[in-house]
Residue, then its C-alpha position, 0 to 999 in steps of 0.5 A: x633508976x629515976x625517971x628524970x635520970x632516964x629522960x636526961x640520958x636519952x636527951x644527952x645521947x640524942x644530941x651527940x648521936x652522929x645519926x641524928x643531925x637535929x633533935x627537938x624535944x617536943x614534950x617530956x615529963x617525969x613522975x615518981x615512977x614513970x615518964x614520957x617524952x616525945x621528940x622530932x628528929x632529923x636523921x643524917x640521911x635527912x629523913x624525919x623521925x618523930x618518936x614518943x615513949x611512955x616508960x615505967x621505972x624501978x630500982x633496976x632500970x626503966x621499961x618501955x610501956x608504950x611507944x610510937x613513931x612516924x618515920x618519913x623519908x626526906x621527900x615526905x613519903x612514909x618509910x616503906x611506902x606506907x606499909x604497916x610494919x609488924x610490931x616487932x620490926x617497929x620496936x626493933x627500928x625504935x630501939x636501934x635508934x636509941x641504942x646507937x644514940x646511947x652507945x655513941x656518947 
């Protein structure tokens, strides 16, 4: 898969996802074998989620190399009262958002 194809799939699915009411792509780029995007999302419960992902692509698909997120409740407090989440839980939350977005298209 080409990086531009992966970026376009993510953008399309974020826009039509019922769990995302507003999606703003802040930055994105696609190189020959990798890419990056950063987005600000408003979720259906009015929480704010900012995500970024750096990924690498090969013929069989794209792989997340690095990612980060900031999730704030609608009252501007950090989700989970600011407690640091384990890497596996952060990854799970991040991927659930995108899996849901991709499956709803």
